[in-house]
GUFI-909977 format. One line per 10 residues: number of its first residue (from 1); their letters; for each residue y, x, z of N, C-alpha, C. Coordinates in steps of 0.1 Angstrom, whole numbers, plus 5000, padded with zeros to 4 digits. Atoms other than C-alpha are relative to their C-alpha. Example, Ala and Ser with C-alpha at 12.3 -4.5 7.8 and 13.67 -1.06 7.14 Angstrom:
<atoms>
1) AS) 4988/5009/5000/4955/5123/5078/5012/5009/5000; 4989/4991/5000/4989/5137/5071/5011/4992/5008
</atoms>
This chain:
<atoms>
1) MSEVIGRHKW) 5000/4983/5000/5377/1653/1285/4988/5008/4994; 5013/4993/5007/5342/1656/1271/5004/5002/4985; 4999/4995/5013/5355/1653/1240/5011/5007/4994; 4991/4992/5005/5385/1673/1239/4989/5017/5001; 5004/4990/4999/5359/1699/1249/4988/5002/4989; 5006/4994/5014/5335/1695/1220/5012/5005/4989; 4994/4997/5016/5366/1697/1192/5001/5018/5002; 4998/4984/5001/5369/1736/1207/4990/5005/4999; 5011/4992/5004/5334/1742/1203/4996/4999/4983; 4997/5001/5016/5335/1731/1165/5009/5009/4998
11) AAAIVVLFTL) 4992/4990/5008/5365/1753/1158/4997/5013/5004; 4997/4983/4999/5353/1784/1173/4985/5003/4992; 5012/5001/5006/5320/1773/1152/5003/5009/4987; 4994/5000/5013/5342/1774/1120/5003/5014/5000; 4996/4985/5001/5359/1806/1127/4987/5009/4998; 5012/4989/5003/5326/1826/1132/4994/4996/4986; 5004/5000/5010/5314/1810/1101/5007/5008/4989; 4985/4992/5010/5347/1821/1083/4997/5016/4997; 5000/4985/4999/5346/1852/1096/4987/5010/4997; 5012/4995/5004/5308/1862/1086/5001/4997/4986
21) AVVPTASAAD) 5000/5002/5009/5317/1849/1053/5011/5009/4989; 4994/4990/5005/5343/1880/1043/4992/5013/5007; 5006/4989/5001/5321/1908/1053/4993/5008/4993; 5006/4993/5011/5315/1932/1027/4989/5005/4999; 5014/4996/5006/5283/1940/1010/5003/5013/4995; 5001/4986/5009/5275/1971/0992/5000/4996/4985; 5000/5001/5011/5288/1968/0959/5006/5013/4989; 5001/4988/5009/5298/1990/0928/5014/5007/5003; 4989/4992/4992/5331/1993/0942/4999/5016/5009; 5003/4988/4992/5315/2020/0967/4994/5010/4996
31) KPFSVVISPR) 5008/4989/5007/5299/2038/0941/5010/5002/4988; 4993/4996/5012/5324/2053/0917/4993/5011/4995; 5003/4988/5009/5316/2079/0888/5013/5001/4992; 4990/5002/5008/5341/2092/0864/4998/5008/4986; 5001/4995/5012/5338/2102/0827/5011/5008/4993; 4985/4990/5007/5364/2129/0807/4992/5004/4986; 5000/4998/5014/5359/2126/0767/5009/5012/4997; 4992/4988/5009/5369/2159/0748/4994/5003/4988; 4987/4996/4998/5388/2168/0731/5008/4989/4996; 4989/5012/5001/5419/2144/0736/5004/4995/4989
41) TVTGGTTVTM) 4993/5006/5013/5429/2145/0698/4990/5009/4988; 5005/4995/5013/5411/2152/0667/5004/4995/4986; 4989/4999/5014/5420/2153/0627/4986/4992/4996; 5006/5012/5002/5407/2119/0614/4989/5009/4984; 5009/4999/5009/5381/2122/0583/4992/5017/5005; 5004/4986/5003/5365/2152/0594/4984/4997/5011; 5011/5001/4992/5331/2163/0618/4999/5006/5009; 4998/4991/4991/5334/2176/0650/4994/4995/5014; 5011/4995/4994/5318/2188/0679/5006/4992/5017; 4991/5010/4987/5328/2161/0714/4991/5001/5015
51) TATLTNKTDD) 5006/5001/4987/5318/2163/0749/5005/4985/5010; 4995/5006/4984/5313/2140/0780/4994/5002/5010; 5002/4996/4989/5315/2149/0810/4997/4989/5008; 5005/5008/4993/5297/2125/0837/5001/5009/5013; 4999/4995/4987/5306/2131/0877/4999/4988/5008; 5004/5010/4988/5289/2116/0904/5014/4999/5012; 4988/4998/4986/5320/2109/0931/4993/4989/5011; 5000/5011/4989/5300/2084/0954/4999/5012/5012; 4997/4995/4990/5297/2093/0987/4983/5008/5005; 5014/4995/4994/5257/2092/0992/4991/4991/4989
61) QRLGAANLLP) 5012/5006/5009/5241/2076/0961/4998/5008/4988; 5003/4989/5017/5225/2091/0929/5006/4995/4989; 4998/5006/5014/5237/2087/0895/4990/5006/4991; 5013/5001/5005/5204/2081/0876/5002/5003/4984; 5002/5002/5012/5210/2071/0841/5014/4996/4998; 4988/5003/5003/5241/2062/0818/4995/4992/4985; 5000/4999/5014/5249/2046/0781/5013/5002/5000; 4989/4996/5003/5275/2058/0765/5005/4997/4985; 4997/5004/5011/5292/2039/0735/5014/5009/4997; 4983/4993/5010/5318/2056/0709/5002/4984/4998
71) PAQFTITSIV) 4993/5009/5010/5342/2033/0695/4997/4997/4989; 5007/5002/5010/5330/2015/0669/5003/5008/4987; 4997/4987/5014/5348/2037/0642/4993/5010/4999; 5002/4984/4999/5333/2070/0651/4983/4999/4999; 5015/5005/5001/5296/2075/0646/4996/5016/5006; 5011/4992/5001/5273/2101/0663/4988/5002/4994; 5013/4990/5007/5253/2121/0644/4989/5007/5004; 5010/4993/4994/5236/2142/0665/5002/5004/5017; 5001/4996/4985/5229/2151/0703/4999/5018/4994; 4996/4986/4999/5241/2191/0706/4991/5006/5009
81) GLSKPPPATA) 5004/4993/4989/5231/2197/0738/5003/4993/5012; 4998/5010/4985/5227/2185/0776/5000/5013/5012; 4995/4989/4993/5243/2204/0802/4987/5002/5011; 5008/5003/4991/5211/2194/0824/4988/5004/5000; 5013/5000/5005/5176/2205/0822/4990/4990/5000; 5011/5007/4997/5144/2187/0819/4999/4997/5016; 5000/5009/5008/5135/2158/0828/5015/4992/4995; 4986/5003/5006/5169/2152/0820/5002/4996/4985; 5001/4997/5015/5172/2139/0785/5016/4990/4996; 4987/5008/5004/5202/2123/0762/4990/5001/4983
91) KLSSKCRVDA) 5006/5004/5015/5189/2106/0725/5006/4991/4997; 4993/5010/5009/5208/2084/0701/4992/4986/5004; 5000/5012/5001/5203/2048/0701/5001/4991/4991; 4988/5011/5009/5208/2023/0675/5003/4989/5008; 4995/5007/4997/5214/1999/0697/4996/4998/5018; 5001/4999/4987/5224/1995/0736/5012/4988/5004; 4988/5011/5000/5248/1973/0754/5007/5009/5014; 4988/4997/4989/5277/1983/0775/5007/4987/5004; 4995/5009/4997/5289/1952/0794/5004/4989/4987; 5007/5011/5009/5299/1930/0765/5000/5007/4987
101) LDGPCVQLRH) 5000/4991/5014/5301/1956/0736/4985/5004/4997; 5010/4997/5005/5268/1961/0719/5002/5010/4984; 5000/4991/5015/5262/1994/0690/4996/5008/5006; 5009/4986/5006/5246/2027/0682/5006/5006/5015; 4988/4989/4988/5256/2052/0718/4988/5007/5002; 5007/4990/4998/5240/2076/0736/4992/4996/5016; 5007/5005/4990/5214/2069/0761/4997/5017/5012; 5002/4986/4993/5212/2098/0791/4993/4991/5012; 5009/5005/4991/5185/2093/0816/4989/5012/5006; 5002/4992/4994/5169/2111/0845/5006/5010/5006
111) LALRPGQSVM) 4990/4992/4999/5200/2125/0853/4998/5006/5013; 4999/5002/4983/5198/2121/0895/5008/5012/5001; 4988/4995/4993/5229/2134/0903/5006/4999/5009; 4995/5005/4988/5238/2139/0933/5014/5002/5001; 4985/4998/4996/5272/2134/0949/5008/5012/4996; 4993/4987/5002/5299/2157/0936/4992/5008/4986; 5004/4992/5010/5274/2168/0906/5003/4991/4986; 4997/5000/5009/5285/2167/0869/4987/5006/4991; 5007/4996/5011/5267/2167/0838/5004/4997/4986; 4988/5005/5013/5281/2169/0801/4987/5001/4985
121) VMMRVIVPAP) 5003/4999/5015/5266/2162/0769/5010/5002/4985; 4987/4993/5008/5279/2178/0738/4991/4992/4986; 5001/5007/5010/5276/2154/0703/5009/5007/4991; 4988/4997/5011/5289/2159/0668/5001/4984/4996; 4995/5009/5004/5306/2132/0658/5009/5000/4984; 4988/5003/5011/5325/2114/0623/5010/4996/5004; 4988/5003/4998/5358/2110/0630/5000/4992/4989; 4994/5013/5009/5374/2078/0610/5009/5008/4992; 4989/4993/5002/5403/2090/0588/5008/4993/5000; 4989/5013/4995/5436/2073/0589/5003/4998/4989
131) AANCQSDTTY) 4993/5006/5008/5453/2053/0570/5007/5006/4990; 4994/4986/5005/5468/2074/0537/5014/4995/5008; 4982/5007/4996/5505/2055/0547/5000/5001/5014; 4999/4999/4987/5497/2057/0584/5015/5007/5005; 4990/4992/5000/5527/2066/0601/5003/5009/5017; 5002/4993/4984/5515/2077/0639/4982/5000/5004; 5014/4999/4993/5484/2085/0657/4995/4985/5006; 5006/5012/4993/5457/2061/0666/4991/5003/5013; 5007/4994/4993/5442/2059/0697/4987/4991/5002; 5014/5007/4998/5403/2049/0706/4995/4998/5012
141) TWSVKAKQDD) 5005/5000/4988/5384/2040/0735/4986/5000/5004; 5011/5001/5002/5349/2048/0743/4996/4993/5013; 5004/5006/4996/5328/2027/0765/4991/5006/5010; 5010/4992/4992/5302/2038/0794/4998/4992/5013; 5005/5006/4990/5277/2023/0819/4990/5010/5010; 5009/4986/4992/5263/2045/0848/4991/4990/5010; 5010/5004/4988/5234/2034/0871/4992/5009/5011; 5009/4991/4994/5212/2047/0900/4989/5008/4997; 5016/4997/5005/5180/2041/0886/4999/5011/4988; 5002/4990/5012/5170/2072/0864/4993/4992/4985
151) DFAGDSDDLD) 5003/5006/5016/5156/2048/0836/5008/4986/4998; 4989/5008/5001/5187/2027/0841/4998/4982/4998; 5007/5015/4997/5168/1994/0854/5006/4997/5008; 4994/5013/4988/5182/1966/0877/5013/4998/4997; 4988/5006/5002/5210/1948/0877/5008/5001/5010; 4988/5002/4988/5226/1954/0913/5002/5015/5001; 4996/4991/4998/5230/1992/0910/5006/5006/4993; 4991/4994/5013/5257/1997/0884/5011/5012/5006; 4987/4993/4990/5282/2024/0898/5013/4998/4988; 4985/5009/5005/5318/2015/0892/5007/5011/4991
161) LDSSGGSRLT) 4992/4993/5006/5340/2035/0866/5015/5003/5010; 4990/4997/4991/5364/2055/0887/5015/4996/4991; 4978/5000/5007/5405/2040/0880/5009/5005/5003; 4992/4989/4993/5418/2065/0901/5007/5008/4990; 4995/4988/5008/5429/2086/0870/4992/5011/4999; 5008/4988/4998/5398/2108/0873/4991/5000/4989; 5008/5004/5009/5382/2091/0842/5008/5005/4986; 4990/5000/5009/5398/2098/0805/4986/4998/4986; 5010/5006/5010/5377/2076/0780/5006/4996/4982; 4995/5007/5014/5402/2075/0748/5000/5016/4992
171) TTVRCAVALK) 4997/4993/5009/5404/2097/0717/5012/4999/4994; 4991/5003/5007/5433/2100/0695/5000/5004/4988; 5001/4994/5015/5430/2106/0657/5011/4999/4996; 4984/5000/5009/5461/2124/0641/5000/4990/4990; 4997/5007/5010/5477/2104/0618/5004/5010/4987; 5000/4987/5007/5488/2140/0602/4988/5008/4996; 5013/4995/5008/5464/2156/0582/5002/5014/4991; 4995/4988/5010/5487/2185/0565/5012/5003/5005; 4986/4993/5000/5518/2209/0567/5006/4998/4988; 4996/4997/5010/5541/2210/0542/5017/5004/5004
181) FVTQPSNAAV) 4988/4994/4999/5574/2233/0540/5013/4990/4995; 4987/5007/5004/5608/2210/0539/5010/5007/4995; 4989/4989/5002/5632/2241/0539/4993/5013/4996; 5008/4988/5004/5617/2269/0518/5005/5013/5007; 4993/4991/4995/5624/2305/0530/5010/5005/4988; 4994/4995/5007/5654/2318/0511/5003/5019/5001; 5000/4985/4999/5661/2358/0500/5010/5002/5011; 4987/4996/4992/5676/2377/0530/4998/5013/5001; 4996/4988/5000/5685/2410/0539/4993/5006/5011; 5008/4993/4992/5663/2434/0561/5005/4998/5013
191) GQPITPPVSV) 4999/5003/4987/5665/2423/0601/5013/4989/5001; 4986/5016/4995/5691/2391/0594/4991/4991/5003; 5006/5016/4998/5676/2355/0601/5004/4999/4991; 5002/5008/5017/5663/2337/0569/5009/4988/5004; 4987/5013/4999/5693/2312/0563/4999/4993/4984; 5000/5010/4988/5691/2282/0560/4988/5002/5008; 5011/4997/4994/5662/2279/0586/4991/4996/4996; 5013/5005/5009/5627/2273/0573/4997/4990/5012; 5003/5013/4995/5618/2238/0584/4985/4996/4996; 5013/5006/5005/5579/2225/0584/4997/4989/5006
201) ETVNASGNKV) 5005/5014/4996/5567/2192/0585/4988/4999/5001; 5012/5005/5002/5537/2171/0594/4995/4986/4994; 5005/5015/5010/5522/2142/0567/4990/5000/5000; 5014/5011/5003/5497/2119/0560/4991/5003/4988; 5007/4995/5019/5471/2119/0530/5007/4994/4989; 4994/5001/5006/5499/2106/0515/5015/5007/4995; 4989/4986/5001/5523/2134/0517/5013/4997/5007; 4988/5005/4995/5549/2115/0536/5001/5006/5015; 5001/4997/4984/5559/2128/0571/4999/4987/5009; 5002/5011/4987/5548/2112/0602/5002/5008/5011
211) NSSAPITIAL) 4996/4995/4985/5559/2115/0641/4989/5006/5000; 5013/4990/4993/5541/2146/0658/5004/5008/5004; 4997/4993/4992/5546/2168/0681/4996/5009/5004; 5008/4997/5002/5525/2188/0671/5004/5019/4998; 4994/4984/5003/5528/2231/0677/5000/5004/4987; 5004/4998/5012/5533/2246/0643/5006/5016/4995; 4996/4982/5000/5530/2285/0637/5002/5002/4988; 4997/4990/5014/5545/2308/0610/4996/5012/5002; 5002/4983/5003/5531/2340/0598/5003/5005/4987; 4998/4999/5012/5534/2361/0569/4986/4996/4992
221) GNNPGGATLG) 5010/5007/5011/5514/2351/0540/4996/5013/4991; 4996/4987/5005/5518/2377/0513/5010/5011/5004; 4996/4988/4991/5531/2410/0527/5003/5011/4994; 5001/4987/5010/5540/2434/0498/5006/5016/5005; 4990/4989/4994/5563/2456/0521/4997/5005/5013; 5004/4991/4984/5541/2459/0551/5007/4994/5010; 4986/5006/4987/5568/2441/0574/4991/4991/5008; 5005/5010/4990/5565/2423/0603/5010/4987/5005; 4992/5013/5002/5577/2389/0611/5006/4999/5015; 4993/5000/4985/5599/2386/0641/5011/4985/5003
231) GTTTEDAVDG) 4997/5014/4993/5616/2358/0660/4990/4990/5008; 5010/5009/4992/5602/2329/0674/4991/4992/4990; 5012/5012/5017/5570/2315/0649/4991/4991/5010; 5008/5016/4993/5557/2286/0674/5011/4995/5003; 4993/5007/4993/5576/2258/0677/4994/4984/4997; 5005/5007/4996/5569/2225/0687/5003/4986/4989; 4992/5009/5008/5576/2198/0660/5005/4985/5010; 4989/5011/4994/5604/2168/0669/4998/4993/4989; 5003/5016/5008/5595/2134/0653/4994/5007/4985; 5009/4990/5011/5572/2159/0629/5006/5010/4992
241) VATFSDLTLN) 4995/4987/5008/5593/2186/0618/5006/5009/5013; 4995/4990/4992/5596/2221/0632/5010/5010/4992; 4990/4991/5001/5624/2244/0628/5000/5013/5006; 4996/4990/4997/5630/2278/0628/5006/5009/4993; 4984/4995/4998/5663/2294/0633/5001/5015/5000; 4995/4985/4994/5658/2333/0640/4985/5004/4992; 5010/4987/5015/5630/2346/0610/5003/5009/4997; 4993/4988/5008/5632/2379/0606/4991/5011/4993; 5010/4991/5007/5615/2409/0584/5007/5011/5000; 4996/4983/4996/5618/2447/0591/4999/5007/4987
251) KPGVGYTLVA) 5000/4993/5013/5610/2457/0555/5006/4991/4990; 5001/5007/5013/5620/2452/0520/4989/4995/4992; 5010/5002/5008/5600/2437/0498/5001/4988/4989; 5001/5015/5006/5595/2413/0469/4984/4990/4995; 5016/5007/5001/5571/2384/0470/4998/4996/5012; 5003/5004/4992/5570/2379/0501/4996/4983/5008; 4999/5017/4997/5553/2340/0513/4999/4998/5018; 5003/4998/4983/5552/2327/0549/4989/4987/4999; 5012/5014/5000/5520/2300/0562/5004/4996/5008; 5001/5005/4984/5523/2279/0589/4991/4988/4997
261) SSPGLTAATS) 5014/5007/4994/5494/2261/0604/4999/4994/5013; 5002/5007/4988/5486/2238/0630/4987/4993/5003; 5015/5004/4995/5453/2229/0651/4995/4990/4987; 5004/5013/5008/5435/2204/0626/5006/4997/4990; 4994/5007/5013/5458/2201/0600/4996/5014/4992; 4998/4990/5010/5460/2219/0565/5012/5007/5000; 4988/4990/4998/5478/2247/0564/5009/5002/4985; 4991/4999/5013/5510/2254/0539/5004/5012/5000; 4996/4986/5007/5519/2281/0518/5014/5002/4995; 4985/4998/5007/5559/2288/0513/5002/5005/4985
271) NAFNETNTTT) 4995/4995/5010/5575/2297/0481/4998/5017/5001; 5000/4986/4996/5576/2335/0478/5013/5001/4996; 4986/5000/5000/5610/2351/0482/5001/5017/5005; 4999/4986/4992/5623/2385/0491/5010/5004/5009; 4997/4992/4995/5632/2411/0513/5013/5010/4997; 4991/4985/5005/5665/2437/0504/5007/5008/5012; 4996/4988/4986/5676/2465/0526/5016/5002/4997; 4984/5000/5000/5713/2457/0513/5006/4989/5009; 4993/5012/4997/5735/2433/0527/5018/5001/4999; 4987/4998/5003/5774/2425/0515/5008/4989/5006
281) TTCPQGQACS) 4993/5012/4994/5799/2402/0534/5016/5004/4993; 4991/5002/5007/5832/2394/0519/5013/5004/5014; 4987/4995/4991/5865/2408/0540/5012/4993/4993; 4986/5002/4999/5898/2384/0539/5009/5011/5004; 4986/4994/4992/5931/2398/0536/5005/4998/5011; 4999/5001/4983/5938/2408/0574/4996/4998/5009; 5011/5006/4984/5909/2395/0589/4991/5014/4999; 5010/4993/5001/5882/2416/0600/4985/4996/4995; 5016/4999/5008/5845/2420/0586/4986/5008/5007; 5009/4993/5000/5812/2429/0596/4990/4997/4996
291) TSLSTSVSTF) 5015/5000/5004/5775/2434/0586/4993/5005/5012; 5006/4994/4990/5747/2445/0606/4987/4998/4991; 5017/5000/5001/5709/2453/0597/4992/5009/5011; 5010/4995/4985/5681/2459/0623/4986/5002/4989; 5009/4999/5003/5648/2472/0620/4989/5000/5012; 5009/4999/4984/5618/2476/0645/5002/5006/5012; 4996/4993/4989/5636/2497/0663/5013/5006/5004; 4988/4999/5003/5671/2500/0657/5010/4989/4994; 4995/5012/5009/5702/2478/0646/5015/5009/5000; 4991/4992/5002/5733/2495/0627/5009/4988/4998
301) QVTANPGPAG) 4993/5007/5002/5761/2471/0628/5014/5003/4996; 4986/4996/5002/5797/2484/0610/5007/4985/4999; 4988/5009/5003/5830/2465/0615/5010/5004/4996; 4992/4998/5008/5855/2469/0591/5017/4990/5004; 4985/5003/4995/5891/2465/0609/5008/4994/4991; 4989/5008/5016/5922/2440/0591/5003/5011/4990; 4991/4990/5009/5933/2454/0562/4999/4992/4990; 5001/5009/5011/5932/2446/0524/4989/4989/4998; 5010/5007/5006/5908/2420/0508/4991/5010/4992; 5006/4993/5006/5878/2435/0497/4987/4996/5003
311) TLSESVDVGT) 5015/4998/5001/5840/2439/0502/4992/5012/5013; 5005/4988/4989/5818/2458/0532/4984/4995/4997; 5014/5004/4999/5780/2461/0523/4996/5013/5008; 5011/4994/4996/5756/2478/0540/4982/5003/4996; 5015/4998/5006/5721/2493/0534/4991/5008/5012; 5003/4988/4991/5694/2509/0552/4981/5001/4991; 5012/4993/5008/5665/2531/0538/5000/4998/4985; 4994/4997/5016/5680/2535/0500/4998/5012/5001; 5001/4986/5006/5669/2567/0484/4991/5008/5009; 5012/4987/4990/5655/2598/0506/5012/5001/5011
321) PLTCAGYAAR) 4998/5002/4981/5655/2599/0544/5012/5014/5000; 4990/4992/4997/5689/2616/0555/4992/5007/5011; 5007/4991/4993/5677/2646/0576/5011/5008/5011; 4987/4990/4991/5701/2672/0603/4990/5011/5004; 5007/4986/4995/5684/2707/0603/5002/5001/5012; 4995/4996/4987/5674/2714/0637/4997/4985/5011; 4999/5010/4988/5673/2679/0653/4989/4993/4990; 5008/5010/5004/5644/2654/0655/5001/4989/5002; 4997/5013/5001/5650/2619/0643/4993/4993/5014; 5005/5007/4995/5650/2597/0670/4994/4985/4994
331) DPNWFGFVES) 5000/5017/5009/5651/2565/0642/4992/5009/4985; 5005/4997/5014/5629/2570/0612/5009/4995/4986; 4990/5010/5005/5655/2545/0597/5012/5009/4995; 4986/4995/5000/5687/2556/0579/5006/4986/4994; 4992/5010/5000/5716/2536/0572/5014/5003/4992; 4993/4998/5005/5743/2536/0546/5015/4987/4999; 4991/5011/5002/5774/2516/0540/5015/5000/4991; 4992/4994/5004/5803/2510/0520/5014/4988/4998; 4985/5011/5005/5842/2491/0523/5008/5005/4991; 4998/4999/5015/5851/2491/0488/5017/5003/4997
341) TGNRSKLITY) 4985/4994/5003/5894/2493/0494/4998/5016/5003; 5001/4986/4993/5886/2527/0516/5015/5000/5006; 4989/5001/4990/5918/2514/0538/5003/4993/5011; 4999/5007/4984/5903/2499/0567/4992/5010/5006; 5001/4993/4987/5892/2519/0595/4988/4989/5005; 5013/5005/4995/5855/2510/0608/4998/5002/5014; 5007/4997/4984/5836/2512/0642/4984/4993/4996; 5016/4997/4998/5797/2518/0644/4997/4995/5011; 5010/4999/4986/5777/2504/0668/4988/5001/4997; 5014/5000/5007/5744/2517/0664/4991/4998/5013
351) TLDNTGPAGV) 5005/5001/4991/5718/2506/0687/4982/5010/5000; 5014/4996/5003/5684/2526/0693/4994/4992/5011; 5009/5007/4987/5657/2502/0716/4992/5008/5002; 5011/4993/4991/5638/2517/0742/5001/5016/4996; 4998/4985/5000/5653/2550/0740/5013/5003/5008; 4994/5001/4992/5674/2564/0765/5012/5012/4996; 4990/4995/5006/5708/2584/0757/4997/5015/5000; 5001/4987/4999/5699/2621/0769/4995/5005/4987; 5004/4991/5012/5696/2643/0739/5002/4992/4986; 4995/5012/5009/5710/2616/0714/5009/5006/4995
361) EFCFGAPYEF) 4990/5003/5005/5732/2623/0687/4999/4993/4986; 5000/5006/5012/5742/2613/0652/5003/5008/4989; 5000/4992/5015/5730/2626/0621/5010/4994/4989; 4990/5010/5006/5757/2618/0598/5001/5009/4980; 4999/4995/5015/5762/2623/0557/5010/4993/4995; 4984/5005/5007/5795/2618/0538/5004/5008/4987; 5000/4994/5012/5805/2627/0504/5014/5010/5005; 4993/4995/4993/5837/2642/0525/4998/5011/5007; 5008/4992/4987/5838/2672/0551/5007/4992/5012; 4995/5005/4986/5840/2666/0584/4992/5010/5013
371) ETPGDHPAPP) 5006/4990/4984/5832/2685/0621/4987/4996/5006; 5012/5001/4990/5799/2690/0639/5002/5004/5015; 4999/4991/4988/5797/2698/0675/5004/5017/5002; 4999/4987/4999/5816/2728/0683/5015/5003/4991; 4991/4998/5011/5840/2723/0656/4997/5008/4987; 5003/4991/5013/5823/2738/0629/4995/4991/4991; 5006/5008/5012/5820/2723/0595/4986/4997/4994; 5011/5004/5005/5795/2705/0582/4994/5002/4990; 5005/4990/5011/5772/2726/0558/4998/4992/4988; 5004/5008/5019/5769/2711/0519/4984/4992/5005
381) GTLPDGTSGF) 5013/5009/5004/5736/2686/0517/5004/4993/4990; 5001/5011/5014/5726/2661/0494/4995/4987/5011; 4999/5012/4995/5730/2627/0504/4986/4989/4995; 5014/5006/5005/5702/2599/0501/4998/4992/4989; 5001/5004/5016/5713/2588/0466/5001/5011/4995; 5000/4985/5006/5710/2623/0458/5012/5007/4992; 4989/4994/5003/5743/2630/0453/5007/5013/5010; 4998/4993/4986/5760/2660/0471/5009/4998/5008; 4989/5007/4994/5781/2658/0497/4995/5012/5015; 5002/4990/4989/5780/2674/0537/4991/4991/5009
391) VGLLERCESF) 5008/5005/4994/5752/2666/0560/4998/5007/5020; 5003/4992/4990/5751/2672/0599/5000/4994/5010; 4998/5008/4992/5754/2659/0634/5015/5001/5003; 4986/5005/5001/5787/2642/0640/5004/5005/5014; 4999/4999/4986/5809/2656/0667/5005/4990/5008; 4996/5012/4992/5824/2639/0695/5016/4996/4997; 4988/5003/5003/5861/2622/0692/5006/5006/5011; 4991/4991/4987/5889/2645/0713/5012/4991/4993; 4986/5009/4998/5922/2628/0724/5012/5005/4986; 4985/4994/5004/5946/2653/0703/4994/4998/4987
401) SEPPEACVQS) 5002/4999/5018/5928/2652/0666/5005/4991/4992; 4989/5008/5008/5946/2639/0639/4991/4992/4988; 5014/5011/5011/5929/2609/0615/5007/5007/4988; 5014/5008/5002/5916/2607/0592/4987/5006/5004; 5012/4993/4999/5883/2620/0606/4986/4989/5009; 5014/5007/4995/5847/2606/0616/4998/5008/5011; 5008/4994/4987/5834/2613/0649/4995/4989/5009; 5013/5007/4992/5813/2601/0677/5012/4994/5012; 4993/4999/4988/5832/2581/0703/4992/4999/5017; 5008/5002/4989/5802/2572/0728/4988/4999/4997
411) IVADGPNTVV) 5014/4999/5001/5767/2578/0734/4995/4996/5015; 5006/5003/4990/5754/2556/0762/4994/4992/5003; 5015/5006/5001/5725/2536/0779/5010/4985/5000; 4996/5014/4998/5726/2498/0775/4987/4994/5004; 5016/5005/4990/5695/2489/0802/4989/5011/4993; 5009/4993/5004/5665/2502/0782/5003/5009/4982; 4997/4999/5015/5685/2510/0749/5012/5013/5002; 4984/4992/4999/5715/2537/0739/5004/4993/4989; 4985/5005/5008/5745/2526/0720/5006/5011/4996; 4992/4990/5008/5759/2549/0698/5014/4994/4992
421) TVRIDAGLPG) 4988/5006/5008/5797/2543/0687/5007/5010/4992; 4998/4991/5010/5810/2559/0659/5015/4995/4996; 4984/5003/5006/5850/2556/0645/4996/5009/4986; 4999/4993/5011/5857/2565/0610/5011/4994/4997; 4981/5004/5001/5896/2563/0600/4998/4994/4982; 4997/5000/5014/5906/2547/0571/5007/5007/4991; 4995/4989/5005/5914/2566/0544/4992/5012/4993; 5008/4987/5002/5884/2590/0543/4994/4990/4985; 5006/5006/5009/5868/2586/0507/4981/5000/5000; 5015/4999/5001/5832/2579/0495/4994/4994/5011
431) DPWGHG) 5009/5007/4994/5805/2561/0513/4994/5009/5009; 5010/4990/4991/5790/2575/0544/4984/4996/5006; 5010/5008/4995/5758/2574/0559/4996/5008/5013; 5004/5000/4985/5740/2577/0593/4991/4994/5007; 5008/5003/4988/5711/2576/0620/5000/5007/5014; 5005/4994/4987/5699/2587/0651/4990/5009/5002
</atoms>
């Protein structure tokens, strides 16, 4: 019996010893800190200002000092500043050690960061140039070690780099160094999208396309007509190419250029192109056709109904302004159009942006007679092209009127805009003009 009791005593002793062996002691895992390197992405072959922000995330320990080691390919040339006043210091050291790595580093001392406090050091850094034939960006990693002691002394008071996602120790060096136009802008009509769509790519030092999702912005460079660029002017590159499908200009001119830019990349300037104030479309036999021109305040669309084969042309602001006596124009622009056969009826859809319909009339000029409101004949006048004709406010269409005639079918609100619809019957001679 005594032997059995003795065995139980030894078993209990063994259990106690095992339990004591696994009781945790204070370790680096209990003393987290984080580091965030900024910016995340830089352009290769440049000198940039970079920052490192250290945050004490412990519950009750200080963060007293740290060594910050850049990637071997980077060179820190100077310390620009430290967010904490003296006695805190930041200086360059020709050699220090972070874990198994040795090299030049930034020594941060006497930080005395309490739990939750942060410090930021600002540095000027030479970034390595990407390989001339690179195809993608390269990511580099910084190294850091922090201690409780203000002088970076002691082997047992290291803090532990936060691994929960609060740190960012990587810097990505762009492979792309510049932009290049792939599809140059073509000549276009005022208010109409430039087609084919303009496209721009990111290229490496050899001028070859590289994969990138960088945002690329298009702006006007040379602007001879004082135009405004419309459409979506910033697009993210997809596989290194950004496409701009709806770029428009609102004024004619000869020798416009576009400039493509993206942060950190050398900008590109397009070939010169022209914006005209006329547009022409072909009208196939027996099929409808249409043209449209837009300005910053209006859109003027002409639809020719099915008829003989021919062309339909439209212009904006050609010649001298069209004016109707006693009427203050809502639109400073004026439009002209011509259907080559004269044997198609036409429908004008004229949109005035951000204008209510109250008081809106349609000022009309034509080489033929027409009636103004109240069934009065339009008075003689000079048309924008300098020829003689008739100019006045166009009357509303009446159910008992006999064609051929020109008349206003409706003037209605469309949200914040006003839409004027004008009917022009087939068989009327010459080229009319109009605006609101």
